[in-house]
N, CA, C and O of each residue as an XYZ file, in Angstrom:
252
protein
N     -55.373    -30.735    147.715
C     -56.409    -30.966    146.998
C     -57.520    -29.771    146.963
O     -58.239    -29.560    145.986
N     -57.552    -29.056    148.120
C     -58.575    -27.918    148.270
C     -57.704    -26.663    147.578
O     -58.301    -25.701    147.094
N     -56.503    -26.738    147.574
C     -55.833    -25.672    146.756
C     -56.128    -25.859    145.238
O     -56.423    -24.902    144.523
N     -56.042    -27.020    144.822
C     -56.374    -27.264    143.347
C     -57.832    -26.974    142.969
O     -58.178    -26.527    141.875
N     -58.610    -27.259    143.940
C     -60.118    -26.850    143.780
C     -60.269    -25.390    143.594
O     -60.904    -24.861    142.682
N     -59.594    -24.757    144.592
C     -59.755    -23.248    144.481
C     -59.281    -22.593    143.274
O     -59.845    -21.618    142.778
N     -58.091    -23.220    142.745
C     -57.594    -22.715    141.542
C     -58.569    -22.858    140.364
O     -58.856    -21.936    139.601
N     -59.071    -24.171    140.293
C     -60.048    -24.393    139.395
C     -61.372    -23.542    139.385
O     -61.911    -23.184    138.338
N     -61.827    -23.264    140.584
C     -62.914    -22.325    140.702
C     -62.614    -21.073    140.223
O     -63.417    -20.528    139.466
N     -61.369    -20.404    140.606
C     -61.025    -19.206    140.265
C     -60.777    -18.988    138.719
O     -60.905    -17.893    138.172
N     -60.444    -20.041    138.140
C     -60.158    -20.129    136.673
C     -61.508    -20.054    135.984
O     -61.717    -19.334    135.007
N     -62.427    -20.854    136.561
C     -63.864    -20.809    135.947
C     -64.605    -19.518    135.938
O     -65.295    -19.090    135.012
N     -64.355    -18.900    137.191
C     -65.033    -17.636    137.438
C     -64.467    -16.598    136.431
O     -65.208    -15.783    135.881
N     -63.094    -16.657    136.204
C     -62.422    -15.672    135.303
C     -62.915    -15.810    133.933
O     -62.914    -14.866    133.143
N     -63.369    -17.079    133.626
C     -63.842    -17.444    132.198
C     -65.400    -17.208    132.113
O     -66.038    -17.382    131.075
N     -65.904    -16.826    133.215
C     -67.369    -16.678    133.259
C     -68.285    -17.810    133.164
O     -69.421    -17.753    132.693
N     -67.642    -18.964    133.700
C     -68.430    -20.264    133.599
C     -68.952    -20.583    134.933
O     -69.737    -21.523    135.059
N     -68.558    -19.836    136.001
C     -69.004    -20.204    137.339
C     -70.048    -19.188    137.822
O     -69.674    -18.238    138.509
N     -71.264    -19.333    137.516
C     -72.280    -18.244    137.813
C     -73.202    -18.587    138.913
O     -73.659    -17.714    139.650
N     -73.480    -19.812    139.038
C     -74.381    -20.107    140.157
C     -75.745    -20.382    139.500
O     -75.859    -20.401    138.275
N     -76.752    -20.589    140.315
C     -78.064    -20.828    139.906
C     -78.678    -19.476    139.620
O     -78.442    -18.451    140.259
N     -79.568    -19.603    138.489
C     -80.343    -18.282    138.114
C     -81.539    -18.087    139.139
O     -82.205    -19.052    139.514
N     -81.766    -16.873    139.545
C     -82.929    -16.607    140.338
C     -84.094    -16.927    139.512
O     -84.147    -16.566    138.336
N     -85.176    -17.693    140.169
C     -86.291    -17.753    139.496
C     -87.497    -16.970    140.014
O     -88.120    -16.317    139.177
N     -87.887    -16.951    141.221
C     -88.833    -16.304    141.730
C     -88.590    -14.621    141.724
O     -89.486    -13.841    141.402
N     -87.543    -14.293    142.040
C     -87.169    -12.881    142.094
C     -87.264    -12.280    140.783
O     -87.666    -11.121    140.673
N     -86.912    -13.003    139.733
C     -86.991    -12.536    138.321
C     -88.442    -12.257    137.840
O     -88.692    -11.515    136.890
N     -89.423    -12.946    138.610
C     -90.875    -12.790    138.175
C     -91.539    -11.949    139.300
O     -92.768    -12.010    139.335
N     -90.975    -11.251    140.133
C     -91.431    -10.442    141.212
C     -92.490     -9.264    140.661
O     -93.480     -8.920    141.308
N     -92.152     -8.755    139.480
C     -92.951     -7.750    138.993
C     -94.369     -8.303    138.505
O     -95.416     -7.670    138.640
N     -94.262     -9.599    137.906
C     -95.443    -10.129    137.415
C     -96.308    -10.611    138.614
O     -97.536    -10.579    138.537
N     -95.624    -11.082    139.783
C     -96.355    -11.601    140.986
C     -97.115    -10.242    141.685
O     -98.213    -10.360    142.228
N     -96.450     -9.034    141.609
C     -97.191     -8.077    142.273
C     -98.303     -7.465    141.322
O     -99.362     -7.028    141.771
N     -97.993     -7.467    140.028
C     -99.150     -6.989    139.069
C    -100.272     -8.025    139.176
O    -101.423     -7.588    139.159
N    -100.069     -9.398    139.287
C    -101.207    -10.213    139.337
C    -102.099    -10.055    140.680
O    -103.323    -10.174    140.711
N    -101.302     -9.778    141.730
C    -101.923     -9.642    142.994
C    -102.618     -8.315    142.978
O    -103.758     -8.326    143.443
N    -102.151     -7.170    142.531
C    -102.849     -6.057    142.407
C    -104.177     -6.213    141.503
O    -105.195     -5.570    141.759
N    -104.099     -7.007    140.557
C    -105.186     -7.236    139.659
C    -106.376     -8.276    140.213
O    -107.365     -8.652    139.583
N    -106.014     -8.602    141.478
C    -107.106     -9.461    142.149
C    -106.894    -10.931    142.041
O    -107.796    -11.683    142.413
N    -105.761    -11.413    141.556
C    -105.455    -12.894    141.566
C    -105.109    -13.432    142.909
O    -104.455    -12.750    143.698
N    -105.467    -14.467    143.159
C    -105.181    -15.223    144.426
C    -103.773    -15.856    144.409
O    -103.207    -16.086    143.340
N    -103.254    -16.115    145.523
C    -101.841    -16.585    145.711
C    -101.933    -17.978    144.951
O    -100.978    -18.233    144.217
N    -102.776    -18.744    145.017
C    -102.846    -20.064    144.338
C    -102.841    -19.961    142.810
O    -102.277    -20.801    142.109
N    -103.498    -18.884    142.317
C    -103.562    -18.707    140.935
C    -102.183    -18.192    140.342
O    -101.772    -18.538    139.234
N    -101.487    -17.298    141.226
C    -100.129    -16.815    140.803
C     -99.211    -18.050    140.854
O     -98.475    -18.230    139.884
N     -99.176    -18.888    141.842
C     -98.495    -20.028    141.936
C     -98.508    -20.939    140.632
O     -97.520    -21.389    140.051
N     -99.887    -21.115    140.291
C    -100.128    -22.035    139.174
C     -99.662    -21.516    137.849
O     -99.104    -22.235    137.021
N     -99.921    -20.195    137.672
C     -99.568    -19.609    136.383
C     -98.051    -19.340    136.154
O     -97.510    -19.535    135.065
N     -97.432    -18.895    137.216
C     -96.027    -18.483    137.070
C     -94.955    -19.629    137.428
O     -93.782    -19.608    137.054
N     -95.529    -20.595    138.185
C     -94.604    -21.743    138.480
C     -93.635    -21.568    139.607
O     -92.672    -22.320    139.753
N     -93.893    -20.603    140.370
C     -93.066    -20.270    141.663
C     -93.867    -20.977    142.824
O     -95.016    -21.412    142.745
N     -93.008    -21.002    143.945
C     -93.574    -21.686    145.228
C     -94.402    -20.658    145.790
O     -94.226    -19.456    145.594
N     -95.404    -21.215    146.567
C     -96.221    -20.229    147.368
C     -95.433    -19.369    148.424
O     -95.685    -18.178    148.603
N     -94.481    -20.044    149.097
C     -93.621    -19.165    149.835
C     -92.928    -18.022    149.279
O     -92.750    -16.983    149.914
N     -92.500    -18.236    147.977
C     -91.843    -17.294    147.267
C     -92.739    -16.088    146.972
O     -92.313    -14.933    146.981
N     -94.133    -16.460    146.684
C     -95.067    -15.420    146.266
C     -95.295    -14.546    147.618
O     -95.340    -13.317    147.573
N     -95.419    -15.200    148.686
C     -95.732    -14.510    149.987
C     -94.505    -13.624    150.274
O     -94.694    -12.445    150.575
N     -93.164    -14.165    150.193
C     -91.950    -13.424    150.373
C     -91.879    -12.089    149.442
O     -91.446    -11.024    149.883
N     -92.323    -12.246    148.180
C     -92.268    -11.159    147.311
C     -93.325    -10.052    147.749
O     -93.027     -8.858    147.724
N     -94.543    -10.499    148.142
C     -95.485     -9.474    148.440
C     -95.312     -8.780    149.666
O     -95.808     -7.668    149.847
N     -94.504     -9.489    150.681
C     -94.269     -8.950    151.914
C     -93.227     -7.952    151.627
O     -93.315     -6.872    152.210
N     -92.281     -8.149    150.837
C     -91.141     -7.313    150.563
C     -91.653     -5.929    149.736
O     -91.021     -4.873    149.778
N     -92.692     -6.085    149.107
C     -93.113     -4.930    148.363
C     -94.057     -4.016    149.137
O     -94.491     -2.991    148.612
């Protein structure tokens, strides 16, 4: 059963259908940094961009 599953996953990857979840917060990291430099609070950034508070702090710490 696992062998058939692996074959199916490999076939889907080859066809470009097995991509996984799209990154949400990292895609908006430039906007987060710009808003923070512009004086916006973390709560404002969370409300406007729709990312979690933890993601905002993670992005700001990495920059």
